[in-house]
N, C-alpha and C positions, 0 to 999 in steps of 0.2 A: 579581769582587770577593770577597774571602775573608770569611766570616761565621762565627759560632760553630757553625752547623749544616752548613757546607760552602761550596763555591765557587758563587757565584750569578752567572750570566751576565746581561748586560743590553745593550740597544742605547739609544743616546742621539743625539738630533737636535735642532737648534734652540738658541735662546738665550732668555734672559729668565726669568720665574718658572717654577719647575718644576712639571711635571705628571707624576705617577707613574701608569703603566698596569700593572695587575696582572691576569693572566689567571685563569681558573678551572681546575679539575682536568681533566686529560687533553687540555689544549690547551697552547699556548705563546705567547711574546710576539709571534710573527708574527701572531696574532689582531688586534693593534692597528695593523698597518703602514698601512693605508688611512686610518684615523683620524689617525695621526701625520703622514702626508703632508699632511693638510689643516690641521694645527695647528702644525707645527714652525716656521712663520714668526712665530708669536705667542708660543710657550712653548718652554722647554727640556723636551722630551718624553723621558722615561725609561721603557722597557718592560722589565721583568725577567722572567727565566725562573725560576719557582719550583723548588726542589730536585727533582731527577730529572725535570724537564720540559725540553723544548728543548735548549739548550746548557749547562744547569746539571747536571753529572754528580753522581751518587751515588758515594761512595767505596766500593771493594770491601767487601762485608760490612756496609755501613751500613744500619741499620734505617731505612727510609723510610716506615714505617706512619704513619698519621695520629696514633695514640697516641704514638709516639716524637717526631714533629715538634711535637705540642702540648706536650710536656714541655720540649723543648730550645729551640724557636723561638716561644714564646708571644709574641704581639705586645703591646706596651705600649699602654696607653690613649692615645688621641690626641683632640684637640678634635673635637667633632662637625662643625665647619665643614670639617675635612679630609676627611671621609667623604662620599661622595655616591653614590647608587645611580642608575645611568643608567635612563632610561625603558625599560620592558620591550619596547617596540616598536622600540628602536634597537639593532640587532645590529651589532657592529663589522664583520662580514663582509658582511652584506646591506644595511645602510643607513649606511655610514660618514659620508655628508653629514649625515644627520639627528642622528647621535650627536655629530659635531663641533659642529654648531650648538647642540645641548643643552648641551654643555660650555662653549661660549662664553657662553651665556646664564647658566649657573651661575656663571661667573667674573665676569660683570658684576654679578650679584646680590650675590656675596660681596664684591666691591670696593665696591659701594654701602653694604653693611651695615658694613664696616670704616670707611668714610668717616663714616658716621653715628655710629658709636661713638666716633670720634676727636673729633668735634665737641662 
């Protein structure tokens, strides 16, 4: 997918409500593969590779420093319900089952909150 900061590669599996998986620095979208294996039957799982990570290339001569990325690719504010930090004990590599279940619980809670606000 082409963005204003460069080409961003992503993997997509499943159908339904979207779940976006973003890796940290010095890893890539493959970090999420075991979690996505467990969730793609319930969600449209999208795992992207940040610029200059995994399959997202940096253009020749492109400044890929954190300072340059911050100026060009600053994320826009999103509702706090979209952001969720996984429990620190749940590593995508070491405990994919625990992390998948924690995500399911978060989605159940979010769905109940939305239903309560709609009523």
